[in-house]
C-alpha positions as CSV (number, residue, x, y, z in Angstrom):
1,M,103.7,142.0,44.2
2,I,101.9,144.1,46.8
3,T,103.1,147.7,46.7
4,G,101.8,150.9,48.2
5,G,102.7,153.2,51.0
6,A,102.0,156.8,51.6
7,G,99.8,158.4,49.1
8,A,98.8,155.1,47.4
9,P,95.1,154.5,47.2
10,L,93.5,152.0,49.6
11,E,92.8,148.8,47.7
12,L,89.8,146.5,47.9
13,W,90.7,142.8,48.1
14,G,88.6,139.8,48.3
15,G,88.7,136.4,50.0
16,V,86.9,133.1,49.6
17,E,86.2,131.2,52.9
18,C,88.2,128.1,52.2
19,T,88.8,126.4,55.5
20,V,89.6,122.7,55.2
21,V,89.7,121.4,58.8
22,R,89.9,118.0,60.3
23,I,87.3,117.2,63.0
24,G,87.8,113.7,64.3
25,D,88.2,111.6,61.2
26,D,86.1,113.9,59.1
27,Y,87.2,116.9,57.0
28,R,85.0,120.0,56.5
29,N,85.7,121.8,53.3
30,Q,84.1,125.3,53.0
31,L,84.8,125.4,49.3
32,I,82.3,122.6,48.9
33,D,79.9,123.7,51.7
34,T,79.5,127.2,50.1
35,G,79.3,125.8,46.5
36,H,82.3,127.8,45.3
37,A,84.1,124.5,44.3
38,S,81.6,124.1,41.5
39,R,81.1,127.7,40.3
40,M,83.8,129.1,38.0
41,S,81.5,132.1,37.5
42,D,82.3,133.3,41.0
43,L,85.6,134.6,39.7
44,D,83.9,136.9,37.2
45,A,81.6,138.1,39.9
46,M,84.7,139.1,41.9
47,A,86.1,141.1,39.0
48,E,82.9,143.0,38.6
49,L,83.3,144.4,42.2
50,G,86.7,145.9,41.2
51,I,88.7,143.6,43.5
52,K,92.4,144.1,43.0
53,A,93.7,141.0,44.7
54,V,92.2,137.8,46.2
55,R,93.3,135.5,48.9
56,Y,92.8,132.2,47.1
57,P,93.1,128.6,48.3
58,I,95.8,126.3,46.8
59,L,95.3,124.0,49.7
60,W,97.6,121.1,50.7
61,E,94.7,119.0,51.9
62,T,92.9,119.2,48.5
63,I,95.9,118.9,46.2
64,A,97.9,116.1,47.9
65,P,95.4,114.5,50.3
66,E,96.8,110.9,50.3
67,T,100.6,111.1,49.8
68,P,103.1,114.0,49.3
69,T,103.9,112.6,45.8
70,E,100.4,112.4,44.3
71,L,99.2,115.9,43.4
72,D,96.2,117.0,41.5
73,F,96.2,120.6,40.3
74,D,93.3,120.5,37.7
75,W,90.8,122.4,39.7
76,H,93.3,125.1,40.7
77,D,94.8,125.4,37.2
78,A,91.5,126.4,35.7
79,R,90.7,129.0,38.4
80,L,94.1,130.5,38.8
81,D,94.4,130.9,35.0
82,R,91.0,132.7,35.0
83,L,92.0,135.0,37.8
84,R,95.1,135.9,35.8
85,E,93.0,136.6,32.7
86,L,90.7,138.9,34.9
87,G,93.7,140.8,36.1
88,I,93.2,139.9,39.8
89,R,96.4,139.4,41.7
90,V,96.5,136.1,43.6
91,I,97.6,135.7,47.2
92,G,98.2,132.0,47.5
93,G,97.1,130.2,50.7
94,L,98.4,126.7,51.4
95,V,96.8,125.8,54.8
96,H,93.7,127.5,56.1
97,H,92.8,126.5,59.6
98,G,93.8,123.0,58.7
99,S,96.3,120.5,60.1
100,G,97.5,119.3,56.8
101,P,96.6,116.0,55.0
102,R,96.1,112.8,57.0
103,Y,99.8,111.9,56.8
104,T,100.7,114.9,59.1
105,H,99.2,117.0,61.9
106,L,99.9,120.2,63.9
107,L,102.2,118.5,66.4
108,D,104.1,116.5,63.8
109,P,107.8,117.5,63.8
110,N,107.9,116.8,60.1
111,F,105.0,119.2,59.4
112,P,107.3,122.2,58.5
113,T,109.4,120.2,56.1
114,L,106.5,118.5,54.4
115,L,104.7,121.9,54.0
116,A,107.9,123.3,52.5
117,D,108.1,120.5,50.0
118,F,104.5,121.1,49.0
119,A,105.1,124.8,48.7
120,A,108.0,124.3,46.4
121,K,105.9,122.2,44.0
122,V,103.1,124.8,44.1
123,A,105.5,127.6,43.4
124,Q,107.0,125.7,40.5
125,R,103.6,125.3,39.0
126,Y,102.5,128.9,39.6
127,P,105.8,130.9,39.5
128,W,103.8,134.1,38.6
129,I,102.2,134.2,42.1
130,D,104.3,136.5,44.2
131,T,102.4,136.8,47.5
132,W,101.8,133.9,49.8
133,T,100.1,132.9,53.0
134,P,101.5,129.5,53.7
135,V,99.5,129.1,56.9
136,N,96.5,131.2,57.9
137,E,96.2,132.5,61.5
138,P,98.6,130.0,63.1
139,L,98.0,131.0,66.7
140,T,94.2,131.0,66.2
141,T,94.3,127.6,64.6
142,A,96.5,126.3,67.4
143,R,94.1,127.6,70.1
144,L,91.0,126.1,68.4
145,S,92.7,122.8,67.9
146,C,95.0,122.3,71.0
147,L,93.6,124.7,73.7
148,Y,89.8,124.5,73.2
149,G,89.7,121.1,71.5
150,H,87.3,121.9,68.7
151,W,89.5,120.7,65.8
152,H,92.1,117.9,65.3
153,P,94.0,116.9,67.4
154,H,91.3,118.0,69.9
155,L,93.5,118.8,72.9
156,R,93.1,121.2,75.8
157,D,96.7,121.8,76.7
158,I,98.5,125.2,76.6
159,D,102.0,123.7,75.9
160,A,100.5,121.8,73.0
161,T,99.0,125.0,71.8
162,F,102.4,126.8,71.9
163,R,104.1,123.8,70.2
164,A,101.5,123.8,67.4
165,T,102.1,127.5,66.9
166,V,105.8,127.1,66.7
167,I,105.5,124.2,64.2
168,Q,103.2,126.2,62.0
169,C,105.5,129.2,62.1
170,L,108.5,127.0,61.2
171,G,106.3,125.7,58.3
172,I,105.7,129.3,57.1
173,A,109.4,130.1,57.2
174,R,110.5,127.0,55.4
175,A,107.7,127.3,52.9
176,M,108.7,130.8,52.1
177,S,112.3,129.7,51.7
178,A,111.2,127.0,49.2
179,I,108.9,129.5,47.3
180,R,111.7,132.0,47.1
181,G,113.9,129.3,45.6
182,V,111.5,129.6,42.6
183,N,110.6,133.3,42.9
184,P,113.2,135.3,44.9
185,N,110.9,138.3,45.1
186,A,108.0,136.4,46.7
187,Q,106.4,138.2,49.6
188,L,105.0,136.8,52.8
189,L,101.5,138.0,53.9
190,A,101.3,136.7,57.5
191,T,97.8,136.7,58.9
192,E,96.5,136.5,62.5
193,D,93.3,137.4,64.4
194,I,94.2,140.4,66.4
195,G,92.1,141.5,69.3
196,K,92.5,142.4,72.9
197,T,91.4,141.1,76.3
198,F,90.1,143.2,79.2
199,A,89.3,142.0,82.7
200,T,88.3,142.8,86.2
201,D,91.2,143.6,88.7
202,E,91.1,140.0,90.0
203,L,91.8,138.7,86.5
204,A,94.2,141.3,85.3
205,Y,97.0,138.7,85.2
206,Q,94.9,136.5,82.9
207,A,94.3,139.4,80.6
208,E,98.0,140.3,80.6
209,H,98.8,136.7,79.6
210,E,96.3,136.7,76.7
211,N,97.4,140.1,75.5
212,D,101.0,139.0,75.4
213,R,99.9,135.8,73.7
214,R,97.9,137.4,70.9
215,W,101.2,138.5,69.3
216,L,103.0,135.2,69.6
217,S,102.8,133.9,66.0
218,L,103.8,137.3,64.5
219,D,106.6,137.7,67.1
220,L,107.9,134.2,66.2
221,L,107.9,135.0,62.5
222,A,109.5,138.4,63.1
223,G,112.3,136.8,65.2
224,R,111.3,138.7,68.4
225,V,111.0,135.7,70.7
226,V,114.4,136.1,72.4
227,D,115.5,136.3,76.0
228,G,113.3,138.9,77.7
229,H,110.2,138.0,75.6
230,P,107.2,137.1,77.9
231,F,107.1,133.6,76.4
232,Y,110.7,132.9,75.7
233,R,111.4,130.7,78.8
234,W,108.0,129.1,78.7
235,L,108.5,128.0,75.1
236,L,111.9,126.6,75.8
237,E,110.6,124.6,78.7
238,G,107.9,122.7,76.7
239,A,107.2,123.9,73.2
240,T,110.4,124.5,71.2
241,T,114.2,124.5,71.2
242,Q,116.8,127.3,70.9
243,A,117.7,126.0,67.5
244,E,114.1,126.4,66.3
245,L,113.9,130.0,67.7
246,D,117.3,130.7,66.1
247,E,115.9,129.4,62.7
248,L,113.0,131.8,63.0
249,A,115.2,134.7,64.0
250,A,117.2,134.2,60.8
251,G,114.5,136.0,59.0
252,A,112.9,133.6,56.5
253,G,109.6,134.1,58.2
254,M,109.7,137.8,58.5
255,P,106.4,139.1,57.2
256,D,106.5,141.5,54.3
257,I,102.9,142.4,55.1
258,I,100.9,141.7,58.3
259,G,97.4,140.4,57.6
260,F,95.2,141.9,60.2
261,D,92.0,139.9,60.9
262,H,89.6,141.4,63.4
263,Y,86.0,140.5,64.3
264,L,83.5,141.8,66.8
265,T,84.4,138.7,68.9
266,S,88.1,139.4,68.9
267,E,87.9,141.7,71.9
268,R,87.1,139.9,75.2
269,F,86.2,140.7,78.7
270,L,87.0,138.3,81.6
271,D,84.9,138.6,84.8
272,D,85.2,136.5,87.9
273,R,81.7,137.7,89.1
274,V,80.1,134.9,87.3
275,D,76.7,135.4,89.1
276,R,76.2,138.6,87.1
277,Y,76.0,136.5,83.9
278,P,73.0,134.1,84.1
279,G,73.0,131.8,81.2
280,V,76.7,132.3,80.4
281,E,78.8,129.3,81.0
282,A,81.9,129.9,83.2
283,G,85.3,128.6,82.5
284,S,88.4,128.3,84.6
285,N,92.2,128.7,84.4
286,G,92.8,126.5,87.3
287,G,93.0,129.4,89.7
288,H,89.8,131.4,89.0
289,A,86.4,130.7,87.5
290,Y,85.3,133.4,85.2
291,V,83.1,134.2,82.2
292,D,84.6,135.2,78.9
293,V,82.3,137.5,76.9
294,E,82.5,140.0,74.1
295,A,84.0,143.2,75.3
296,T,81.7,145.2,73.2
297,R,78.9,144.2,75.6
298,I,80.6,146.0,78.5
299,D,79.6,149.7,78.3
300,Q,82.6,151.2,80.2
301,L,85.0,149.6,77.7
302,R,83.6,151.3,74.7
303,P,86.3,154.0,74.3
304,Q,89.0,151.4,74.3
305,L,87.4,149.1,71.6
306,G,87.3,148.9,67.9
307,P,89.5,148.1,64.9
308,A,91.2,151.5,64.9
309,A,92.8,150.9,68.3
310,R,94.0,147.4,67.3
311,L,95.4,148.6,64.0
312,R,97.3,151.3,65.8
313,E,98.8,148.8,68.3
314,T,99.8,146.5,65.4
315,W,101.5,149.3,63.4
316,E,103.3,150.7,66.5
317,R,104.5,147.2,67.5
318,Y,105.9,146.1,64.2
319,G,106.2,149.0,61.7
320,I,105.5,146.5,58.9
321,P,102.9,147.3,56.2
322,I,99.4,146.0,57.1
323,A,96.5,144.7,55.1
324,V,93.2,144.1,56.7
325,T,92.7,140.5,55.4
326,E,89.3,139.6,56.8
327,V,86.2,141.8,57.1
328,H,83.1,139.8,57.8
329,H,80.2,139.9,60.2
330,G,77.7,137.0,60.2
331,C,74.6,139.0,60.9
332,T,71.8,140.9,59.2
333,R,72.5,142.9,56.1
334,E,72.6,146.4,57.7
335,E,74.9,145.2,60.4
336,Q,77.3,143.6,57.8
337,V,77.4,146.9,55.9
338,R,77.9,148.9,59.2
339,W,80.8,146.7,60.1
340,L,82.4,147.0,56.7
341,H,82.0,150.8,56.8
342,E,83.4,151.1,60.3
343,M,86.4,149.0,59.3
344,W,87.0,151.1,56.2
345,R,86.8,154.3,58.1
346,A,89.1,153.0,60.8
347,V,91.7,152.2,58.2
348,E,91.4,155.6,56.5
349,A,91.8,157.2,60.0
350,E,94.9,155.2,60.8
351,R,96.4,155.9,57.4
352,A,95.9,159.6,58.0
353,H,97.9,159.1,61.2
354,G,100.8,157.5,59.3
355,A,100.1,153.8,59.4
356,D,101.0,152.0,56.2
357,I,97.8,150.0,55.5
358,R,97.5,148.8,52.0
359,A,94.1,147.1,51.6
360,V,90.8,146.0,53.1
361,T,89.6,142.5,52.3
362,L,86.0,141.6,51.7
363,W,86.1,138.2,53.3
364,A,83.8,135.3,52.8
365,L,82.7,136.7,49.5
366,F,80.3,133.8,49.0
367,G,79.4,133.3,52.7
368,V,80.2,130.7,55.2
369,V,78.5,127.5,56.4
370,D,78.3,126.3,60.0
371,W,80.8,128.8,61.4
372,R,78.3,129.4,64.2
373,S,79.4,126.1,65.6
374,L,83.1,126.5,64.5
375,L,82.3,123.8,61.9
376,T,81.8,121.2,64.6
377,R,78.1,120.5,63.6
378,R,76.8,119.8,60.2
379,E,73.6,122.0,60.3
380,G,73.9,123.8,57.0
381,A,73.7,127.1,58.8
382,Y,74.5,129.6,56.0
383,D,75.7,133.2,56.7
384,V,75.6,135.4,53.6
385,G,78.7,137.1,52.4
386,A,79.1,139.8,49.8
387,F,77.1,137.4,47.5
388,D,74.1,135.3,48.5
389,T,74.7,131.8,47.0
390,R,71.2,130.6,47.7
391,A,70.2,132.1,44.3
392,P,70.7,130.1,41.0
393,S,73.8,132.3,40.6
394,P,75.4,134.3,43.4
395,R,73.4,137.4,44.0
396,P,75.3,140.6,45.0
397,T,74.1,142.0,48.2
398,L,74.3,145.5,49.6
399,V,77.6,144.5,51.1
400,A,79.0,143.9,47.7
401,K,77.6,147.2,46.4
402,A,79.0,149.2,49.3
403,A,82.4,147.6,49.0
404,A,82.6,148.2,45.3
405,K,81.9,151.9,45.9
406,L,84.4,152.2,48.7
407,G,87.0,150.4,46.6
408,R,86.5,153.0,43.8
409,G,87.3,155.7,46.3
410,E,83.7,157.0,46.5
411,A,81.8,157.9,49.5
412,F,79.1,155.4,50.5
413,D,75.9,156.7,52.1
414,H,72.8,154.8,53.0
415,P,70.0,155.5,55.6
416,L,71.1,152.4,57.5
417,L,74.3,154.3,58.4
418,D,72.2,156.9,60.3
419,L,72.2,154.6,63.3
420,P,75.1,152.5,64.7
421,G,75.6,148.8,64.7
422,W,74.3,146.6,67.5
423,W,77.7,146.7,69.1
424,K,77.2,150.4,69.9
425,R,73.5,150.4,70.6
426,P,72.2,150.7,74.2
427,G,70.5,147.2,74.3
428,R,73.7,145.3,73.7
429,T,75.0,145.1,77.3
430,L,74.7,141.9,79.2
431,A,73.6,143.8,82.3
432,R,70.5,145.2,80.6
433,P,70.0,143.3,77.3
434,R,67.2,144.8,75.2
435,Y,67.9,144.5,71.5
436,D,64.8,146.5,70.5
437,T,66.1,149.6,72.2
438,M,66.5,152.3,69.6
439,P,69.6,154.5,70.1
440,A,69.8,158.2,70.5
441,G,69.5,159.8,67.1
442,S,66.8,157.5,65.8
443,A,64.3,160.3,65.7
444,T,66.4,162.2,63.1
445,A,67.4,159.1,61.1
446,R,65.9,158.5,57.7
447,P,63.1,156.0,58.3
448,I,61.3,153.1,56.6
449,L,57.6,153.7,56.5
450,I,55.7,150.6,57.6
451,I,52.0,150.7,56.7
452,G,49.6,148.5,58.7
453,A,49.8,149.1,62.4
454,T,47.0,146.8,63.4
455,G,48.1,143.7,61.4
456,T,50.4,140.8,62.2
457,L,53.0,141.8,59.6
458,G,53.0,145.5,60.4
459,Q,53.6,144.8,64.0
460,A,56.3,142.2,63.2
461,F,58.1,144.6,60.9
462,A,58.2,147.3,63.6
463,R,59.5,144.9,66.2
464,I,62.2,143.5,63.9
465,C,63.2,146.9,62.6
466,A,63.8,148.0,66.2
467,H,65.8,144.8,66.8
468,R,67.9,145.5,63.8
469,G,68.4,149.2,64.5
470,L,66.5,150.4,61.4
471,A,64.7,153.7,61.9
472,H,61.0,153.3,61.1
473,V,57.6,154.8,61.5
474,L,54.5,152.5,61.8
475,T,51.2,153.9,60.6
476,G,47.6,152.9,60.9
477,R,44.7,154.0,58.7
478,A,44.2,157.1,60.7
479,E,47.7,158.3,59.8
480,L,47.7,157.0,56.3
481,D,44.9,155.6,54.2
482,I,46.4,153.8,51.2
483,T,43.2,154.2,49.2
484,D,43.4,158.0,49.5
485,E,46.0,159.7,47.3
486,A,46.0,162.9,49.4
487,S,46.5,160.9,52.6
488,I,49.5,159.2,51.0
489,A,51.0,162.5,49.8
490,A,50.6,164.1,53.2
491,A,52.1,161.2,55.1
492,L,55.2,161.1,52.8
493,A,55.7,164.8,53.2
494,R,55.4,164.5,57.0
495,I,57.5,161.3,57.5
496,K,60.0,161.6,54.7
497,P,60.8,157.9,54.4
498,W,63.4,156.4,52.2
499,A,61.4,153.3,51.6
500,I,57.8,152.0,52.1
501,I,56.7,148.6,53.3
502,N,53.0,148.1,52.8
503,T,51.5,145.3,55.0
504,A,48.0,146.7,54.9
505,G,45.4,144.6,53.1
506,F,42.0,143.0,53.0
507,V,42.7,139.6,54.5
508,R,39.3,138.0,55.1
509,V,39.5,135.5,52.3
510,A,36.1,134.0,53.0
511,D,34.4,137.5,52.8
512,A,36.2,138.6,49.6
513,E,33.4,137.5,47.2
514,A,30.7,139.3,49.1
515,Q,32.8,142.4,49.7
516,S,34.8,142.4,46.4
517,D,34.6,146.2,45.9
518,E,36.3,146.8,49.3
519,C,38.7,143.9,48.8
520,F,39.9,145.3,45.4
521,R,40.0,148.9,46.7
522,I,42.3,147.9,49.6
523,N,44.3,145.1,47.9
524,A,44.7,146.6,44.4
525,T,43.9,150.3,44.3
526,G,45.8,151.0,47.6
527,P,49.1,149.4,46.4
528,E,48.7,151.1,43.0
529,L,48.4,154.6,44.6
530,L,51.5,153.8,46.8
531,A,53.4,152.7,43.7
532,R,52.6,155.9,41.9
533,A,53.8,157.9,44.9
534,C,57.0,155.9,45.2
535,A,57.7,156.3,41.5
536,L,57.2,160.0,41.9
537,H,59.6,160.3,44.8
538,G,62.1,157.7,43.6
539,M,61.8,155.4,46.6
540,P,61.5,151.6,46.8
541,L,58.2,150.0,47.6
542,V,57.6,146.5,49.2
543,T,54.2,145.0,49.2
544,F,52.8,141.6,49.8
545,S,50.9,139.1,47.6
546,S,49.7,135.6,48.2
547,D,49.9,132.0,47.2
548,L,46.2,132.3,46.3
549,V,47.1,134.0,43.0
550,F,47.3,130.3,41.9
551,D,44.4,127.8,41.8
552,G,46.4,124.9,43.3
553,Q,45.9,122.6,40.3
554,L,49.4,122.6,38.8
555,G,50.5,119.5,40.6
556,R,53.7,120.9,42.0
557,S,54.9,123.9,44.0
558,Y,54.7,127.2,42.1
559,I,57.7,129.3,41.1
560,E,57.7,133.0,40.3
561,P,57.3,132.8,36.5
562,D,54.3,130.4,36.7
563,L,51.1,131.8,35.2
564,T,48.6,133.0,37.8
565,G,45.1,131.7,37.9
566,P,43.2,132.6,41.1
567,A,40.3,130.6,42.2
568,N,38.6,133.3,44.3
569,A,38.0,137.0,44.6
570,Y,40.9,137.5,47.2
571,G,43.3,135.9,44.8
572,R,42.0,138.0,41.9
573,S,42.6,141.1,43.9
574,K,46.2,140.2,44.5
575,V,46.8,139.3,40.8
576,E,45.3,142.7,39.9
577,A,47.6,144.4,42.4
578,E,50.7,142.7,40.9
579,A,49.8,143.7,37.4
580,R,49.1,147.4,38.4
581,L,52.3,147.7,40.4
582,L,54.6,146.2,37.7
583,G,52.9,148.4,35.1
584,I,53.6,151.5,37.1
585,D,57.0,150.6,38.6
586,S,58.9,147.6,37.5
587,D,61.2,148.3,40.4
588,A,58.6,147.4,43.0
589,L,59.4,144.4,45.3
590,I,56.4,142.1,45.5
591,I,56.6,139.3,48.1
592,R,54.3,136.3,47.6
593,T,53.9,134.3,50.8
594,S,51.6,131.8,52.3
595,A,49.9,130.8,55.6
596,F,52.1,132.8,57.9
597,F,52.4,132.2,61.6
598,G,54.4,133.9,64.3
599,P,55.2,133.9,68.0
600,W,53.6,137.3,68.7
601,D,50.2,136.7,67.1
602,R,47.8,134.2,68.7
603,S,45.3,134.5,65.8
604,N,46.8,131.8,63.7
605,F,46.2,128.1,62.9
606,L,49.1,126.8,65.0
607,F,48.2,128.7,68.2
608,D,44.6,127.7,67.8
609,T,45.6,124.0,67.2
610,I,47.8,123.8,70.3
611,E,45.2,125.5,72.5
612,R,42.3,123.4,71.4
613,L,44.2,120.1,71.7
614,K,45.3,121.1,75.2
615,R,41.6,121.6,76.1
616,G,40.8,118.2,74.7
617,E,38.9,119.5,71.7
618,D,39.0,118.1,68.2
619,V,40.9,119.9,65.5
620,V,39.6,119.3,62.0
621,A,41.9,120.1,59.1
622,S,42.1,119.2,55.4
623,D,44.6,116.6,54.2
624,Q,43.9,117.7,50.6
625,T,44.9,121.4,50.9
626,V,48.7,121.8,50.6
627,V,50.4,125.0,51.6
628,T,53.9,126.3,52.5
629,P,53.6,127.8,56.0
630,T,55.8,130.8,56.7
631,Y,57.3,131.9,60.0
632,V,56.8,135.6,60.3
633,P,60.2,136.5,61.8
634,D,61.9,134.6,59.0
635,L,59.7,136.4,56.4
636,V,60.3,139.8,57.8
637,H,64.1,139.4,58.1
638,A,64.4,138.1,54.5
639,T,62.1,140.9,53.2
640,L,64.3,143.5,54.9
641,D,67.4,142.0,53.4
642,L,65.9,142.0,49.9
643,L,64.8,145.7,50.4
644,L,68.3,146.6,51.5
645,D,69.8,144.7,48.6
646,D,67.6,146.8,46.2
647,E,65.9,143.7,44.8
648,K,63.0,144.1,42.5
649,G,60.1,142.1,41.0
650,I,58.2,139.1,42.4
651,W,59.8,136.9,45.0
652,H,58.4,133.8,46.7
653,L,59.3,133.8,50.4
654,T,58.1,130.8,52.4
655,N,59.8,128.3,54.7
656,Q,61.0,125.3,52.8
657,G,58.5,122.4,53.0
658,A,55.0,121.9,51.6
659,V,52.5,120.3,54.0
660,S,48.8,119.7,54.3
661,W,46.9,121.5,57.0
662,H,46.1,118.1,58.6
663,D,49.8,117.0,58.7
664,L,50.8,120.5,59.9
665,A,48.4,120.2,62.8
666,R,49.8,116.8,63.8
667,E,53.4,117.9,63.5
668,I,52.9,121.0,65.7
669,A,51.0,118.9,68.2
670,G,54.0,116.5,68.5
671,M,56.5,119.4,68.8
672,A,54.4,121.1,71.5
673,D,54.1,117.8,73.5
674,V,50.4,117.6,72.9
675,S,48.7,114.4,71.7
676,P,47.8,114.6,68.0
677,D,45.1,111.9,68.4
678,R,42.3,114.5,68.2
679,V,43.4,115.9,64.9
680,R,40.7,114.8,62.4
681,V,40.6,114.8,58.6
682,A,38.1,117.3,57.2
683,D,35.4,115.8,55.0
684,N,34.7,116.6,51.4
685,A,37.9,118.7,50.9
686,S,38.8,119.4,47.3
687,P,42.5,118.8,46.4
688,S,44.5,122.0,46.1
689,D,48.3,122.6,46.3
690,T,49.2,126.3,46.3
691,S,52.6,125.7,47.9
692,L,55.4,128.0,46.8
693,T,59.0,127.6,46.0
694,S,61.4,129.9,44.2
695,N,63.7,130.0,41.2
696,R,65.2,133.2,42.5
697,G,66.5,131.8,45.8
698,L,65.4,129.8,48.8
699,L,66.1,132.3,51.5
700,L,64.0,130.9,54.4
701,R,65.1,127.9,56.4
702,P,63.3,124.5,56.4
703,L,59.8,124.5,58.0
704,G,60.8,122.1,60.7
705,Q,63.4,124.5,62.1
706,A,60.9,127.3,62.0
707,L,58.2,125.3,63.8
708,G,60.7,124.5,66.5
709,D,61.4,128.2,67.1
710,F,57.7,128.9,67.1
711,V,57.0,126.4,69.8
712,E,60.0,127.5,71.9
713,H,59.2,131.2,71.7
714,S,55.4,130.9,71.9
715,E,55.6,128.9,75.1
716,T,58.0,131.5,76.5
717,L,55.3,134.2,75.8
718,R,52.6,132.2,77.5
719,R,54.5,131.5,80.8
């Protein structure tokens, strides 16, 4: 039972992305896609965060997929029993963006009765569950299925959209009646995506329609669709009957709690001046062509936007207790934390103004897969949640740590909160997009110190920190000499960073033997002095190592625990650096990487290969030397995420895919539309495989995808 009210503490809830949706004749199951289906240990990870309740799937499509009479509860029995043992309240979800099993669908008049029959059986099996969401976001599901055509039944019809909404709401009401036949005190948590639409004067009528429509499912459940409601006549003409509206008005579907779902994409702006939006596809309502963009990108709307305003509207409209039932942002780590923090503060502010808001739900605890395409493409595009499931066991991120602290009623502070999220930064607007524009206040924000201003990595970190809104200072040797203890101390006193990323190093591998003293001074002594300074000031240090700490004779890709055995002076300098750092500060983050390439640096093998082949010159490369090439933007993003997550020790970060230099040259030639015929095999090359993989987590995408991005963005830079 969900209780609360004035004076009760704000609770932290959790949710597992559990969509089971039909697309054509195929079903997408996010429980399988994210791996949660096979990890019982996820439940213990939830408990460690201090989560009080969890929105958990008991889905119709997975329990009774073939017939209403054949039900398999085995998977659910084990997990629901464990949640009970852990003391986490369960909010049971029966349909989550789905259309039911194959024997029904969203426009089936029998859908409500079939769902009610299923709900009764579930309630009989789990009579102790007292809060239910029979159908998640019915209007949103109807829109995506029947108005935009993404999901089954793939229609583009407004009347079908309204009919699907009514049918789902009838299903909710009848399901709750069936559940209350088992547990009379059962509560309905009714969820919906609640945003708002803004528009130019020419499209004010369309915005009014969408703003009335956003409440439709909740209005139906609350029995508010009566004569005088904006959609009452419309629904009676093509989407429902008076008897169905009367059934809903009887109260079985009245929410006990409104589940408020709100995303950065929930607020929209409609503009008929389509020429102002190059690259944005225009749509039409039959009367006007217009673009539909995120309202947060329109600067003049900023005072009217945000979760606080939408929570206030919801509370004032219904006066029913609210729980924020989805907080998720599929973006980089600092933006995820900024969004969670903003939502939590908005809830606290509205509670202070009298709104009865019970909880904030950390949604997609274990991430989501392919939601960038609304599940319509199987690309395996993973967006991290509170836990990163690319590790052997789900790894808590900064999102999880921030949520746990907020859930305990503690203040959460971090340097990333010194600057706003991208949705409030100056470069977000479509009129003048510039995502590397640092906002006002960046000069006083606590910075990351990036060492290595003249190198590829240092420049890339500065560029991407600006893109991500992370305050930073980039230094060269004149400002900070890592081999000089006094220079380090002076720089730290002047800059006052909260973290250091060291990208400086001796990188001329071929010269390392002849210049070994200089190589060791820069690659080993420098990081050692930085580590001592960081340990003294209690700040994290990130530094970089290499695949050349290995000799390449193992016969497989190397993982982090493998014994080092360098074959040259450069590799020995990196091994020495690792040993010194871990001896001084076991909390240091050491990134081993390999053969990096990027779109902003033309001094790399791939740029050189493409240019030489274009000029008709031969490219000679070894087919015996195997490496794991690493795309610099991917490397930098992953490193920043690990830094923010407070990860320690040695990590291998490379794109997934080992390849010889010869095969890499041929592959990039083909992708760049250059003939690979002049790529020759180097003579007398000794076999060596220093490719890297990881037993801590494969955080970077497959090499082929990275090469595609490299070709696209590099060609853009050269035009």
